SEROTI-648277 format. One record per residue (C-alpha): residue number from 1; residue in one letter; x, y, z. Coordinates in steps of 0.1 Angstrom, whole numbers, plus 2048, in hexadecimal, padded with zeros to 3 digits. Layout:
BEGIN
NUM,A,X,Y,Z;
...
# end
This chain:
BEGIN
1,M,833,738,6E9;
2,L,80D,73E,6E8;
3,P,7FE,744,6C6;
4,F,7F0,767,6C5;
5,G,7D2,765,6AD;
6,N,7B9,77F,6A3;
7,R,7A3,779,6C2;
8,R,7C1,77F,6D9;
9,R,7CC,79D,6C5;
10,L,7A9,7AB,6CA;
11,H,7AB,7A5,6EF;
12,A,7CC,7B6,6F1;
13,A,7BF,7D4,6DE;
14,I,7A1,7D6,6F6;
15,I,7B8,7D5,714;
16,V,7CF,7F0,706;
17,L,7B2,807,6FC;
18,L,79C,804,71B;
19,T,7BA,807,733;
20,A,7C7,826,721;
21,L,7A4,836,722;
22,A,7A0,82F,747;
23,Y,7C0,840,750;
24,A,7C2,85B,735;
25,G,7B9,876,74F;
26,S,7DA,86F,761;
27,F,7EC,884,746;
28,R,7DD,8A3,757;
29,G,7EE,89B,778;
30,G,80C,8AE,785;
31,F,829,8A4,79C;
32,I,81A,89B,7BE;
33,S,828,890,7E0;
34,D,847,87B,7DB;
35,D,849,884,7B6;
36,V,858,8A6,7BF;
37,Q,876,897,7D0;
38,E,87A,87C,7B7;
39,I,878,891,797;
40,P,87B,8B7,798;
41,E,892,8B6,7B7;
42,N,8A6,898,7AD;
43,P,8C8,8A0,79C;
44,L,8CE,87C,792;
45,L,8B4,87F,777;
46,R,8C7,89A,764;
47,S,8E0,884,751;
48,L,8E7,862,742;
49,A,90D,867,745;
50,P,920,849,752;
51,A,929,85A,772;
52,N,904,862,779;
53,L,8F9,83F,76F;
54,R,911,832,78A;
55,A,902,84A,7A3;
56,I,8DF,83D,79A;
57,A,8EA,819,79E;
58,T,8F5,820,7C2;
59,S,8D9,839,7CC;
60,F,8BB,834,7E3;
61,E,89A,843,7D9;
62,A,894,85F,7F3;
63,G,8AE,84F,808;
64,I,897,831,80E;
65,N,893,818,7F2;
66,Y,8AF,808,7DC;
67,I,89C,809,7BB;
68,P,8B5,815,7A1;
69,L,8A1,809,783;
70,H,884,81F,78E;
71,T,89C,83D,790;
72,L,8AB,834,76E;
73,S,888,833,75E;
74,L,881,856,76C;
75,T,8A2,861,75E;
76,L,899,855,73C;
77,D,878,867,73F;
78,Y,88A,887,748;
79,Q,89F,885,728;
80,L,87E,882,714;
81,W,866,899,727;
82,G,87B,8AF,73E;
83,L,863,8BB,759;
84,A,843,8B5,746;
85,P,82E,89E,75D;
86,A,819,891,740;
87,G,836,87E,731;
88,Y,83D,86C,752;
89,H,818,863,754;
90,A,819,856,730;
91,T,835,83F,73A;
92,N,822,832,758;
93,L,804,82B,743;
94,V,818,818,729;
95,L,828,803,744;
96,H,806,7FB,753;
97,V,7F8,7F2,731;
98,V,815,7DA,72B;
99,N,810,7CB,74D;
100,A,7EB,7C5,745;
101,L,7F5,7B4,724;
102,L,80E,79E,738;
103,V,7F2,795,750;
104,Y,7DD,78A,732;
105,L,7FA,775,725;
106,L,801,766,747;
107,L,7DD,75B,74A;
108,L,7DD,74C,727;
109,R,7FD,73A,72F;
110,L,7ED,72B,74F;
111,G,7D0,71D,73A;
112,E,7B5,737,73F;
113,P,79C,73B,722;
114,A,7A4,759,70D;
115,A,784,76C,716;
116,A,789,766,73B;
117,A,7AD,770,739;
118,C,7A4,791,727;
119,T,789,798,741;
120,V,79F,793,75F;
121,A,7BB,7A7,74F;
122,L,7A3,7C4,749;
123,L,795,7C2,76C;
124,W,7B9,7C3,77A;
125,A,7C3,7E0,763;
126,V,7A5,7F7,769;
127,H,79F,7EF,78E;
128,P,79F,810,7A2;
129,V,7B9,804,7BB;
130,Q,7D2,804,79F;
131,V,7CE,82A,79A;
132,E,7E7,832,7B5;
133,S,802,81E,7A3;
134,V,7FA,82C,780;
135,A,7F0,851,786;
136,W,80B,858,7A1;
137,I,82C,85B,78F;
138,S,841,851,7AD;
139,E,830,82F,7AD;
140,R,841,827,78C;
141,K,854,80E,7A2;
142,N,835,7F9,7A5;
143,L,82F,7F8,780;
144,L,854,7F2,777;
145,S,859,7D6,791;
146,T,838,7C5,786;
147,L,844,7C6,762;
148,F,863,7B3,76B;
149,F,851,79C,784;
150,L,838,791,769;
151,L,853,78C,74F;
152,A,867,778,768;
153,F,84A,762,771;
154,L,841,75C,74D;
155,T,865,752,747;
156,Y,863,73B,764;
157,L,845,729,755;
158,R,85A,723,736;
159,F,877,717,74B;
160,S,861,700,760;
161,A,854,6EF,740;
162,Q,876,6EC,730;
163,Q,895,6F3,745;
164,R,8AE,706,732;
165,T,8CB,71A,73F;
166,R,8C3,738,729;
167,S,8A0,73A,736;
168,Y,8AC,738,75A;
169,L,8C6,754,755;
170,L,8AB,769,746;
171,L,894,762,764;
172,L,8AF,76B,77C;
173,G,8B7,78B,76A;
174,L,893,796,768;
175,F,88E,78E,78D;
176,V,8AC,7A4,796;
177,C,89D,7C0,781;
178,A,87C,7BC,794;
179,L,88E,7BD,7B5;
180,V,8A1,7DD,7AE;
181,S,880,7ED,7A1;
182,K,86E,7E5,7C2;
183,L,876,7CB,7DC;
184,N,853,7BD,7E0;
185,T,85A,7A7,7C2;
186,I,86F,792,7D9;
187,A,850,77B,7DB;
188,L,857,76C,7B9;
189,P,868,74C,7C6;
190,A,849,745,7DC;
191,V,833,74A,7BD;
192,M,848,732,7A9;
193,V,845,717,7C4;
194,A,81F,71E,7C7;
195,Y,81C,718,7A1;
196,E,82D,6F6,7A3;
197,V,818,6EB,7C1;
198,G,7F7,6FC,7BA;
199,E,7F6,6FA,794;
200,R,80C,6DC,78B;
201,F,806,6C9,7AC;
202,R,82B,6C0,7AF;
203,L,84A,6CD,7BF;
204,R,86B,6BF,7B1;
205,A,88D,6C4,7C0;
206,R,897,6D8,7A1;
207,D,879,6EF,7A6;
208,L,886,6F8,7C9;
209,A,8AA,6FB,7BC;
210,A,89E,714,7A3;
211,T,893,72C,7BF;
212,V,8B5,72C,7D1;
213,P,8C7,745,7BB;
214,L,8A8,75B,7BB;
215,L,8A6,75A,7E1;
216,V,8CB,763,7E3;
217,A,8C5,781,7CC;
218,G,8A7,78B,7E0;
219,I,8BA,78A,801;
220,V,8D7,79E,7F2;
221,V,8C0,7BA,7E5;
222,A,8AB,7B9,805;
223,W,8CB,7BD,819;
224,V,8D6,7DB,804;
225,N,8B4,7EB,809;
226,L,8B4,7E5,82F;
227,A,8D8,7F0,833;
228,G,8D5,80F,81F;
229,N,8B5,820,828;
230,R,8A7,831,847;
231,S,884,823,84A;
232,H,880,7FF,840;
233,G,888,7E8,85D;
234,A,88E,804,875;
235,A,873,7FB,88E;
236,Y,853,7E7,88E;
237,H,832,7FA,891;
238,G,829,7FE,8B5;
239,G,84C,7F3,8BF;
240,S,845,7CE,8BA;
241,L,844,7B3,8A0;
242,W,824,7A6,8AF;
243,V,813,7C8,8AE;
244,T,81D,7CA,889;
245,L,811,7A7,882;
246,R,7EF,7AD,893;
247,T,7EB,7CE,881;
248,S,7F5,7C0,85F;
249,A,7DC,7A3,864;
250,T,7C0,7BD,864;
251,V,7C8,7CA,842;
252,V,7C6,7A9,830;
253,P,7A0,7A7,830;
254,R,7A0,7CC,828;
255,Y,7B4,7C6,809;
256,L,79D,7A9,7FE;
257,A,77F,7C0,803;
258,L,790,7DB,7EF;
259,A,796,7C2,7D3;
260,L,771,7BA,7D1;
261,D,763,7DD,7DA;
262,P,77B,7F9,7CE;
263,S,765,814,7DD;
264,G,77D,813,7FB;
265,A,79B,81D,7E5;
266,S,7AD,83A,7F6;
267,S,7CF,84C,7F6;
268,Y,7D0,847,81C;
269,H,7C4,82A,831;
270,A,7C3,82E,856;
271,V,7CF,80E,867;
272,P,7CE,80F,88E;
273,L,7E9,7FB,8A0;
274,R,7DC,7DC,8B1;
275,A,7E5,7D1,8D4;
276,S,7D2,7AF,8D7;
277,W,7CB,791,8C1;
278,L,7A8,791,8D0;
279,E,79E,7B1,8C0;
280,P,782,7A9,8A7;
281,E,795,7B9,889;
282,V,7B5,7A5,892;
283,L,7A2,785,896;
284,C,791,78B,874;
285,G,7B2,791,864;
286,A,7C3,773,873;
287,L,7A6,75C,86A;
288,T,7A7,76A,847;
289,V,7CC,761,843;
290,L,7C8,73F,853;
291,G,7A9,738,83E;
292,L,7BA,741,81D;
293,A,7D7,72A,826;
294,A,7BF,70E,830;
295,I,7AC,711,80F;
296,A,7CC,711,7FB;
297,A,7D8,6F2,80D;
298,A,7B7,6E0,808;
299,L,7B7,6E8,7E3;
300,V,7DA,6DB,7DE;
301,A,7D1,6BB,7F2;
302,R,7B3,6B5,7DB;
303,R,7C8,6BE,7BC;
304,R,7B1,6DA,7B3;
305,R,7BB,6FB,7A4;
306,G,7B8,71C,7B7;
307,A,7D3,719,7D2;
308,F,7EC,72A,7BB;
309,W,7D7,74A,7B9;
310,I,7D1,74B,7DE;
311,V,7F7,748,7E3;
312,W,7FC,762,7C8;
313,F,7E7,77B,7DD;
314,G,7F8,772,7FE;
315,A,81C,76F,7F2;
316,T,81C,790,7DD;
317,L,80A,7A3,7F9;
318,S,820,796,815;
319,P,83E,7AD,80F;
320,M,826,7CA,813;
321,L,819,7BE,835;
322,N,836,7CD,849;
323,L,847,7AD,852;
324,V,865,7C3,84C;
325,P,857,7E4,858;
326,F,853,803,843;
327,P,83D,822,849;
328,A,81C,81A,837;
329,L,806,7FE,845;
330,M,7ED,7FE,828;
331,A,7EB,80E,805;
332,D,7D8,808,7E5;
333,R,7F8,804,7D2;
334,Y,802,7E5,7E6;
335,L,7E6,7D2,7D4;
336,Y,7F5,7D8,7B2;
337,I,802,7B4,7AD;
338,P,7EE,7A1,7C7;
339,L,7CD,7AD,7B8;
340,L,7D0,793,79C;
341,G,7CA,776,7B4;
342,P,7A7,780,7C1;
343,L,79C,78A,79D;
344,V,7A5,768,78E;
345,L,793,756,7AB;
346,L,775,76D,7A6;
347,A,775,764,781;
348,W,777,73F,789;
349,G,75A,743,7A1;
350,A,745,753,787;
351,R,74C,737,76E;
352,A,745,71D,788;
353,L,723,72D,790;
354,T,719,72D,76B;
355,A,724,708,769;
356,R,70C,700,785;
357,L,6F1,717,777;
358,P,6F4,716,751;
359,R,6D8,72E,74C;
360,L,6EF,749,759;
361,T,709,743,73E;
362,P,6FC,75D,726;
363,A,6FD,777,741;
364,L,722,771,749;
365,P,731,786,72D;
366,V,718,7A2,735;
367,L,721,7A2,75A;
368,A,747,7A1,751;
369,T,744,7BE,739;
370,G,72F,7D1,753;
371,A,749,7CB,76E;
372,V,766,7D6,758;
373,L,754,7F6,74D;
374,T,749,7FE,771;
375,L,76D,7FB,77D;
376,A,77A,80F,760;
377,G,760,82A,768;
378,L,76B,82B,78D;
379,T,78F,82D,782;
380,V,788,84A,76A;
381,A,778,85C,788;
382,R,795,854,79F;
383,V,7B2,85E,789;
384,P,7AD,884,791;
385,V,7B5,87C,7B5;
386,F,7DA,87C,7AC;
387,R,7D9,89D,798;
388,D,7E7,8B3,7B4;
389,E,7EE,8B4,7D9;
390,F,7CC,8C1,7E3;
391,S,7B9,8A6,7D0;
392,L,7CF,88C,7DF;
393,W,7C8,899,802;
394,A,7A3,89E,7FC;
395,D,79F,87A,7F1;
396,W,7A2,86D,814;
397,A,79C,88C,82A;
398,V,777,88C,827;
399,H,773,869,836;
400,T,792,85F,849;
401,S,79E,86E,86A;
402,Y,7C3,877,869;
403,I,7DC,87C,885;
404,S,7E9,89F,887;
405,A,80D,8A9,88B;
406,D,81A,8A3,8AE;
407,R,81D,8C8,8B5;
408,P,80D,8E7,8A6;
409,Y,826,8F5,88D;
410,G,813,912,87C;
411,P,813,906,857;
412,K,808,91B,83A;
413,P,7E2,921,83E;
414,R,7CD,907,82C;
415,P,7AD,919,824;
416,R,7A5,902,806;
417,E,7A7,8E3,81C;
418,I,792,8F3,837;
419,D,777,8FE,81E;
420,L,776,8DA,810;
421,L,770,8CC,833;
422,R,756,8E6,83D;
423,T,743,8E1,81C;
424,A,744,8BB,822;
425,L,736,8C2,845;
426,T,717,8D3,836;
427,H,70E,8B1,827;
428,N,71A,89B,844;
429,G,71A,8AF,864;
430,D,71F,890,879;
431,S,73F,885,86A;
432,A,759,880,885;
433,A,775,87F,86B;
434,L,76C,8A1,85D;
435,H,76B,8B1,87F;
436,N,78C,89F,888;
437,N,79D,8AB,869;
438,L,792,8CF,86E;
439,G,79E,8CD,892;
440,A,7BF,8BE,888;
441,I,7C5,8DA,86F;
442,A,7BC,8F4,889;
443,F,7D4,8E3,8A2;
444,E,7F1,8E4,889;
445,E,7E9,909,881;
446,K,7EA,911,8A7;
447,R,7C4,91A,8A9;
448,M,7BF,906,8CA;
449,D,79C,911,8D3;
450,E,78F,907,8B1;
451,A,7A3,8E7,8B2;
452,V,795,8DC,8D4;
453,A,771,8E4,8C9;
454,E,773,8D0,8A9;
455,L,786,8B3,8B8;
456,A,76F,8B1,8D6;
457,R,751,8B0,8BD;
458,A,763,894,8AA;
459,R,769,880,8C9;
460,R,745,882,8D4;
461,L,73B,875,8B1;
462,D,755,859,8B2;
463,P,763,852,8D5;
464,Q,774,832,8C9;
465,D,78B,841,8AF;
466,P,7AF,842,8BE;
467,A,7BB,85D,8A5;
468,I,7A0,875,8B0;
469,A,7A8,86F,8D5;
470,L,7CD,875,8CF;
471,N,7C6,895,8BC;
472,L,7AE,8A2,8D6;
473,G,7C7,899,8F2;
474,R,7E2,8AC,8E1;
475,A,7CB,8CA,8DC;
476,Y,7C2,8CB,901;
477,L,7E7,8C9,909;
478,H,7F0,8E7,8F4;
479,A,7D1,8FA,8FF;
480,G,7DD,8F9,923;
481,E,7C5,8DE,930;
482,P,7DC,8C2,93C;
483,A,7C1,8B1,951;
484,A,7AA,8AE,932;
485,A,7C7,8A4,91D;
486,A,7D1,888,935;
487,R,7AD,87A,936;
488,T,7AB,87A,910;
489,L,7CD,86C,90A;
490,E,7C7,850,923;
491,D,7AA,847,90C;
492,A,7C0,84A,8ED;
493,A,7DA,832,8FD;
494,R,7BE,81A,907;
495,L,7AF,81A,8E4;
496,E,7D1,815,8D3;
497,P,7EA,808,8ED;
498,P,807,805,8D4;
499,S,805,82B,8CB;
500,Y,826,83C,8D2;
501,F,817,85F,8D0;
502,A,7FA,856,8E8;
503,W,812,84C,903;
504,L,82A,869,8FB;
505,N,810,884,8FE;
506,L,800,873,91C;
507,G,823,876,92C;
508,R,823,89B,923;
509,A,801,8A0,933;
510,Y,80C,88F,953;
511,L,82B,8A5,953;
512,Q,816,8C4,951;
513,L,802,8B6,96E;
514,R,823,8B0,980;
515,D,819,88B,985;
516,A,83C,87C,982;
517,Q,832,858,989;
518,R,818,856,96D;
519,A,82E,86B,956;
520,H,84A,852,95B;
521,Q,833,835,953;
522,A,826,845,933;
523,L,848,84F,926;
524,E,855,82C,92D;
525,R,839,81F,917;
526,A,842,838,8FB;
527,R,867,82E,8FE;
528,A,85F,809,8FC;
529,I,84C,80F,8DB;
530,R,865,827,8CA;
531,P,887,826,8DD;
532,E,899,836,8C0;
533,W,884,856,8BF;
534,Q,88D,876,8D0;
535,D,86C,885,8DC;
536,W,869,86F,8FB;
537,R,88E,876,904;
538,R,886,89C,906;
539,E,868,895,91C;
540,W,87D,87D,931;
541,A,895,899,939;
542,V,878,8AE,945;
543,L,86C,890,95A;
544,E,88E,88D,96A;
545,Q,88D,8B1,974;
546,L,86B,8AC,983;
547,E,876,88E,996;
548,R,895,89F,9A3;
549,G,87F,8BC,9AF;
550,A,868,8A4,9C1;
551,T,885,895,9D4;
# end
């Protein structure tokens, strides 16, 4: 056990205080997005009776994730707070503070100087990308799973130094708790091996053997997740493992950039599907992954530290890269655990620089304090994004083009959203995203003339955005202009060939033009991408009628 002297107690107090201050605004947040289904509308939270606990143990969150400990934690909150959101936010904040303290302890255990460990723990705790995990109640699963993940790895460090059955059983139990809080923690065995290779420069047979029961536990919980939910593993993005791999490669450098420059933090990240390894973004992503792997291997070969934290980043991020597919391709919350790797390496880089340039040494504490306070200030400003549904939507809608619903459905009018976008246009009239989003809302609300006008303006401003081309093509289609729709949707399919909706709507446009041959080709492409969906089947029935009429 590490001695916890006065200096370390002071560091712990600073971590607790600054983290609590940075996220204090979250107490004013309500139930947003998934929170509504998980808390007010969830009957499982109402009781701790044995029968209900059995139901929790076998339940899937929103029918998707097997994370019973997450549901149990919300049930305990309900017994304390009822339907008062502030209580749930308080629990989230406490969990995040504890995780920050565990990061500090982990860094100390791995030999980091106390001041450096405190700085990195603070940077990790108050980094703006963590806001989504802390200020959004539903992301309790991130906080809870990380708690058990860090405790499990700290237990492994003790077991690695002195192998005892009691320590290993505790490690296994903590790992299972992490898995049933969120499955991304399945990366722990890889982190354990990386520690032995990258920190201890060894790999004993018993080290590999220690991972086997954990791998079995991970496989079992993963199988339960995949067998019992309706989204994970259903189909790869773009209908192909290779499309998903290419697309996921593009987000790796984006995550690294986000770790260093959190100004890009967002509640929604647009990630276009990629059709070729030769696209610049795909090449950049693939070279980034290969480069990180090569650097880690070179460091291990030279018996120099650093490889472990590179693997930490890659291994803990990999479950969130859609190797087993799920709906979201990128999210701030997916950096919650991986962020620690780049931050440690950044701190090492700063120390190495001052070692080469000793005159910079006095400036290092000032720069570190400035970085922590800057990030904390950005987090304070970001926390209100998760206060309500409108704030969550506004966070991304002023800078990111979104894809509208496939058909106009006449939702409840959204004057507040429209006012926000129009006000933003007075300051940035040449924003393609703003015009696109106004047009997308008009399309969904069945105001086709306005939709076509706004989306055409957006397309003139950014002709390379596949989302804008798809939206405009759909608007033309429903405005009774199938020729214009076909031309625009051909561009949408060219810009993003793996897009199911581009090919589906192109098929619809050709059907309206009574071009059976090209409609057949477009719908075949849509079917190849998403064979399990029903939309193309309905259009296929129309196509068969058209083909029968032609004969």
